Every structure is written in C-alpha cells, then in structure tokens.
C-alpha positions as CSV (number, residue, x, y, z in Angstrom):
1,M,85.1,8.8,-66.0
2,S,87.1,12.1,-66.2
3,N,90.9,12.2,-66.5
4,G,91.1,13.5,-62.9
5,S,89.1,10.6,-61.6
6,R,91.2,8.2,-63.5
7,V,94.4,9.7,-62.2
8,L,93.0,9.5,-58.7
9,E,92.0,5.9,-59.2
10,I,95.6,5.0,-60.0
11,L,97.0,7.0,-57.1
12,R,94.4,5.3,-54.7
13,A,95.5,1.8,-56.0
14,N,99.0,2.8,-54.9
15,Y,98.0,4.7,-51.7
16,G,101.2,5.8,-49.8
17,K,103.5,4.6,-52.6
18,T,105.2,6.6,-55.2
19,I,104.2,5.9,-58.8
20,S,106.0,7.4,-61.8
21,G,104.3,10.2,-63.7
22,E,105.3,8.4,-66.9
23,L,103.5,5.2,-65.8
24,V,100.3,7.3,-65.0
25,S,100.5,9.1,-68.3
26,N,101.0,5.9,-70.4
27,S,98.2,4.1,-68.5
28,L,95.7,6.8,-69.4
29,G,97.1,7.7,-72.8
30,I,97.6,11.4,-71.9
31,S,100.7,13.6,-71.8
32,R,102.9,14.2,-68.8
33,S,101.8,17.8,-68.7
34,A,98.1,16.7,-68.8
35,T,98.9,14.4,-65.9
36,W,100.4,17.2,-63.9
37,K,97.4,19.4,-64.6
38,Q,95.2,16.7,-63.1
39,I,97.5,16.4,-60.1
40,K,97.4,20.1,-59.5
41,S,93.6,20.1,-59.7
42,L,93.4,17.3,-57.2
43,R,95.7,19.2,-54.8
44,D,93.4,22.2,-55.1
45,K,90.5,20.1,-53.9
46,G,92.4,19.0,-50.8
47,Y,94.2,15.9,-51.9
48,R,97.7,15.7,-50.4
49,I,99.9,14.5,-53.2
50,S,103.7,14.7,-53.0
51,A,105.8,14.9,-56.1
52,R,109.4,13.7,-56.2
53,S,111.7,14.6,-59.0
54,R,112.5,11.5,-61.2
55,S,110.4,9.4,-58.9
56,G,106.8,10.3,-59.3
57,Y,103.6,11.0,-57.3
58,C,102.4,9.7,-54.0
59,L,98.8,10.1,-52.6
60,E,99.3,10.7,-48.9
61,A,95.9,11.9,-47.8
62,E,92.4,12.6,-49.1
63,P,89.8,15.2,-48.2
64,E,86.8,13.9,-46.3
65,L,84.3,15.1,-48.8
66,S,84.8,15.6,-52.5
67,D,83.4,14.9,-56.0
68,E,85.8,12.1,-56.4
69,R,84.9,10.5,-53.0
70,F,81.2,10.1,-54.2
71,S,81.9,9.5,-57.9
72,T,80.6,5.9,-57.7
73,E,77.5,6.9,-55.8
74,E,74.4,7.3,-58.0
75,N,72.8,10.7,-58.0
76,V,75.0,12.2,-55.3
77,F,76.0,15.8,-56.0
78,F,78.8,17.3,-53.9
79,K,79.3,21.1,-53.6
80,D,82.2,22.9,-52.0
81,S,79.9,25.7,-51.2
82,V,76.2,26.3,-51.7
83,D,73.5,28.7,-50.5
84,S,71.6,25.8,-48.9
85,T,71.4,22.2,-49.8
86,N,67.6,22.3,-49.7
87,L,67.6,25.2,-52.2
88,A,70.1,23.3,-54.4
89,A,67.9,20.2,-54.2
90,H,64.8,22.3,-55.1
91,R,66.6,23.4,-58.2
92,L,67.6,19.9,-59.2
93,A,64.0,18.6,-58.5
94,E,62.6,21.3,-60.8
95,E,65.0,20.1,-63.5
96,G,63.6,16.6,-63.2
97,A,66.1,15.0,-60.9
98,P,65.0,11.5,-59.9
99,G,64.1,10.3,-56.4
100,F,66.9,9.8,-53.9
101,T,69.0,12.5,-55.6
102,T,71.1,14.0,-52.9
103,V,73.0,17.3,-52.5
104,I,75.8,17.4,-50.0
105,A,77.9,20.5,-49.3
106,E,81.1,21.2,-47.4
107,Q,79.5,24.4,-46.3
108,Q,76.3,26.4,-46.6
109,L,76.3,30.1,-46.9
110,A,72.6,30.5,-46.1
111,G,71.8,27.3,-44.3
112,R,68.1,27.3,-43.2
113,G,66.2,25.8,-40.3
114,R,62.5,25.7,-39.5
115,L,60.4,28.9,-39.2
116,G,62.9,30.8,-41.3
117,R,65.8,30.5,-38.9
118,S,69.4,30.3,-40.1
119,W,71.6,27.2,-39.6
120,Y,75.3,27.6,-38.8
121,S,77.0,25.3,-41.2
122,P,80.8,26.0,-41.7
123,A,83.2,24.0,-43.8
124,G,85.2,21.1,-42.5
125,C,83.2,19.9,-39.5
126,G,79.5,19.0,-40.2
127,L,77.2,17.2,-42.6
128,W,74.8,19.3,-44.5
129,F,72.8,17.4,-47.1
130,S,69.3,17.1,-48.6
131,V,67.6,14.2,-50.2
132,I,64.9,14.4,-52.9
133,F,62.0,11.9,-52.7
134,R,59.4,11.4,-55.4
135,P,56.4,9.6,-53.9
136,K,54.3,7.4,-56.2
137,E,51.2,6.9,-54.0
138,L,51.8,9.1,-50.9
139,T,49.3,11.9,-50.5
140,P,50.2,15.3,-49.1
141,A,48.1,14.5,-46.0
142,A,49.9,11.2,-45.4
143,A,53.3,12.7,-45.8
144,G,53.1,14.8,-42.6
145,P,55.1,12.4,-40.3
146,I,58.0,12.0,-42.7
147,T,60.1,14.4,-40.6
148,L,59.5,12.2,-37.5
149,V,60.6,9.2,-39.6
150,A,63.8,10.9,-40.5
151,A,64.4,11.9,-36.9
152,T,63.8,8.3,-35.7
153,V,66.1,6.8,-38.4
154,I,69.0,9.3,-37.7
155,T,68.6,8.9,-33.9
156,R,68.7,5.1,-34.1
157,Y,71.7,5.2,-36.5
158,L,73.8,7.6,-34.3
159,S,72.8,5.8,-31.1
160,T,73.8,2.4,-32.5
161,E,77.0,3.4,-34.4
162,Y,78.4,5.7,-31.6
163,S,76.7,4.5,-28.5
164,L,75.4,8.0,-27.8
165,P,72.2,8.9,-25.9
166,V,70.6,10.8,-28.8
167,Q,67.1,12.0,-28.1
168,I,64.3,13.5,-30.2
169,K,62.5,16.7,-29.4
170,W,59.2,16.9,-31.3
171,P,59.1,17.6,-34.2
172,N,62.6,17.8,-35.7
173,D,65.4,18.4,-33.3
174,L,68.0,15.8,-32.1
175,Q,69.7,16.5,-28.8
176,I,72.3,15.0,-26.5
177,G,72.1,16.1,-22.9
178,G,69.8,18.9,-23.8
179,K,72.1,20.3,-26.5
180,K,71.2,20.3,-30.1
181,I,73.2,18.1,-32.4
182,A,71.0,18.0,-35.5
183,G,68.0,19.5,-37.2
184,I,65.7,18.4,-40.0
185,L,64.0,20.7,-42.5
186,T,61.3,19.0,-44.7
187,E,59.8,20.8,-47.7
188,I,57.2,19.7,-50.2
189,K,55.9,20.7,-53.6
190,S,52.4,19.4,-54.2
191,D,48.8,20.1,-55.2
192,L,45.8,19.1,-53.2
193,D,46.1,15.3,-53.8
194,R,49.5,14.7,-55.4
195,I,53.1,15.2,-54.3
196,D,55.5,16.3,-57.0
197,Y,58.5,15.9,-54.6
198,L,59.6,16.0,-51.0
199,I,63.0,17.3,-49.8
200,I,64.4,16.3,-46.4
201,G,67.3,18.5,-45.4
202,I,69.7,17.3,-42.6
203,G,72.1,19.5,-40.6
204,L,74.3,17.5,-38.3
205,N,77.1,18.7,-36.1
206,V,79.9,16.1,-36.5
207,N,83.5,17.3,-35.8
208,Q,83.0,20.7,-34.2
209,E,84.9,21.4,-31.0
210,I,83.3,23.6,-28.3
211,A,85.4,26.6,-29.5
212,D,84.0,26.2,-33.0
213,F,80.5,27.3,-32.1
214,P,79.5,31.0,-32.2
215,I,79.2,32.4,-28.7
216,E,75.4,32.7,-29.0
217,I,74.9,29.0,-29.5
218,A,77.9,27.6,-27.7
219,N,75.8,26.6,-24.7
220,L,73.0,25.2,-26.8
221,A,74.8,23.0,-29.3
222,T,77.1,20.0,-29.3
223,S,78.6,17.6,-31.8
224,L,79.3,13.9,-32.3
225,A,83.0,14.5,-31.8
226,I,82.5,16.3,-28.5
227,E,80.1,13.6,-27.2
228,A,82.0,10.6,-28.5
229,D,85.4,12.1,-27.7
230,K,86.8,11.2,-31.1
231,K,86.8,12.5,-34.7
232,I,84.2,11.0,-37.0
233,K,84.7,10.1,-40.7
234,R,82.1,12.3,-42.3
235,A,81.9,10.6,-45.7
236,D,81.2,7.2,-44.2
237,L,78.7,8.7,-41.8
238,F,76.9,10.4,-44.7
239,L,76.7,7.3,-46.8
240,G,75.4,5.3,-43.9
241,L,72.7,7.9,-43.0
242,R,71.6,8.3,-46.7
243,Q,71.2,4.5,-47.1
244,A,69.2,4.3,-43.8
245,L,66.9,7.2,-44.9
246,M,66.3,5.6,-48.3
247,S,65.5,2.2,-46.8
248,A,63.2,3.8,-44.2
249,Y,61.4,5.8,-46.9
250,G,60.4,2.6,-48.7
251,V,58.8,1.4,-45.5
252,F,57.1,4.7,-44.8
253,E,55.5,5.0,-48.3
254,K,54.0,1.5,-47.9
255,E,53.1,1.4,-44.2
256,G,53.1,5.0,-42.9
257,F,54.5,6.2,-39.6
258,T,53.3,3.2,-37.5
259,P,56.4,1.0,-37.9
260,F,58.5,3.9,-36.5
261,R,56.3,5.2,-33.8
262,Q,57.6,3.0,-30.9
263,A,61.2,3.8,-31.8
264,W,60.4,7.5,-31.8
265,K,58.7,7.2,-28.4
266,A,61.7,5.3,-27.0
267,H,64.0,8.1,-27.9
268,N,61.8,11.2,-27.4
269,I,62.1,13.9,-24.6
270,T,58.7,15.5,-25.3
271,L,56.1,13.1,-24.0
272,G,55.1,13.3,-20.3
273,R,56.3,16.9,-20.0
274,Q,54.7,20.3,-19.7
275,V,55.2,22.0,-23.0
276,K,54.5,25.3,-24.8
277,I,53.9,24.9,-28.5
278,S,54.2,28.2,-30.4
279,W,53.3,29.0,-34.0
280,P,52.9,32.3,-35.9
281,G,50.0,34.1,-34.2
282,G,49.4,31.8,-31.2
283,F,50.6,29.2,-28.7
284,L,49.3,26.3,-26.6
285,T,50.5,25.1,-23.2
286,G,49.8,21.8,-21.5
287,L,50.9,18.2,-21.0
288,A,52.3,16.3,-23.9
289,L,50.5,12.9,-23.6
290,E,51.1,10.9,-26.7
291,L,52.0,10.7,-30.3
292,T,49.5,9.4,-32.8
293,D,50.1,7.1,-35.8
294,E,49.8,10.2,-37.9
295,G,52.6,11.9,-36.0
296,K,50.4,14.4,-34.2
297,L,51.3,15.4,-30.7
298,V,48.4,14.9,-28.2
299,V,48.4,17.7,-25.7
300,K,46.0,18.2,-22.7
301,D,45.7,21.8,-21.8
302,H,45.1,23.3,-18.3
303,D,41.4,23.0,-18.8
304,A,41.7,19.2,-19.5
305,R,40.9,19.7,-23.2
306,I,42.7,17.5,-25.7
307,H,44.4,19.0,-28.7
308,L,46.0,17.2,-31.7
309,V,49.0,19.3,-32.8
310,N,50.9,18.7,-36.1
311,Y,52.9,21.9,-36.3
312,G,54.8,24.3,-34.0
313,E,57.9,25.0,-31.9
314,V,58.1,23.1,-28.6
315,S,59.7,24.4,-25.4
C-alpha cells in the first residue's frame, strides 16, 4: 500500500475528527514533510482535508470516484480521464489483463457508442466503465446475446434499487419514459472458433440535471437523478453493477441467454411494435414478434415473411 493510501486510511479511521500530523507521521514512519506531501496529493484528487495549525488534519469529504476508493477492489483501474474505457480495456487485454479487469473513468474524451457514434461522458455525473471477460468455453457464435444479458442485468438492478421503470430497447439501449439513460457497447477479439476476450462497455447517466445535457440530446436523454429525484452515490452503484455483471456472466457462460430471456421480455419496449431495423446498406420494416434463445429478434415483414435479426439499429 502506498504512503498516500496509508495516510488516507488513518484519516478515514478518524473521519470528521482532527488527528495530529505528528501522530500520522509516527504511525507510518515518515517525515512530517512527507506526510504533508501526501495530504496535498490527496487534496489534488478531490479529498477535502482541513489543516489546523498545531492541531492536525481532518478528512471532511471524499471524491465519489478515485484510485483510493477502489484500492481494495481486485483488478479495478480508475482513470481521471481517458479516451474511452473500451479502448483502455482493449489495451489492458492485449497486455494480458485477466478476466473481470475493469476500467472506470471520471470522464471520457472520446466516448463511443454503437455504429461509430460518440457518447457524451463528462466528469462528475455519470458512470463510464468497461469490463474484460475471458471466456473459457464460449464460442464466438454463442457470445452474441451477451449484450442482451448485460442490458437485462443492469435494468433489473436499477429497477430494484431505485424503483424506476427502466426499459430495454433491442439491442442495447436502456430508457425511462422513452428517454435514453444508458447504452452498452460490446466488442470482441476472436478467431473462427475461439474468443480471446470480450469487452462490455457501459455508459450510464447518473447525476446529470436537465441543463447538463447538450441541447441536441436534451430531449432524448435522462438520468437516474432526474428520474429518482435524488443524487446517487456513483461508487456504490458501480460496485453493485460490476458484481451483478460478473455473477450473470458465470451463468451465461454455462447456460446461455435462456435464463435471462423472460426477464428481458418483461422489461423490453420492442416486441409487439412496428419497427424499422437499419444497418449499413439496408433496412427492414415489420412487426417485432419475439426474441429467440439466441437473442435474435423475430420480425414479420409486410409480406408476412419471417426474419431473424441479430444486428441493427431499431426505431
């Protein structure tokens, strides 16, 4: 554990109380100036630490997200700023990072959505994170529904924890009242019959207010805080979602999408509606009838022909 983490540990143990700098220094076996250096570093990271002459230091408030906040979590990497958490996760995966390694960022400078779209992900209000999975037996063909699994797990978690009517739009959007609250970007590195790794990226609007959204998406997006009418503790939410995703992945790898299918259907807003599914170079219109155990959307077109669709943008 670094000196900064050790100083923070002592301050946390005395949260809201003043503890002498001499006591901190002696406890850690470092000089008073070294202690001050660590205090300054913690302040730069957003910790509110008061210093009183001849009295000591007092931890008054902590940042929601920080290295220190996740220091006890295995394989969680926090970044103040990153191009995108998926890209950062790709880099770690290429370096051999184990399964369930997770990158979480305060902000993304080049956040990405599906079909090459950008994802607005400013600091201080959302959750932007990506989880690496390393399947042992899952084939590329069987991995297709994993985005739907993630959507189902996140929807159930948010609906349960915050009593919100979160709904899923096939394949990867989460909405409340027709406004987008989260998106999922799944990427894979594989050959024909073996997966090297999967990355699931989550972008979730948490504490944004209406005025925080750019004008071009203000009428299309919402946040947990807006819908629940309260601020959400982002670190706790992240840890809960990460654990839920890891647990669900174990089930998915063994049993596929079937255990999640009914829950997906219970929360979806796609089935039973006329839809247009677009993809580069084409589109399909018709009635969305059903979702298969493989996660494919069953669509009946206007000539009563049945199509099984596993990719596209739904409207």
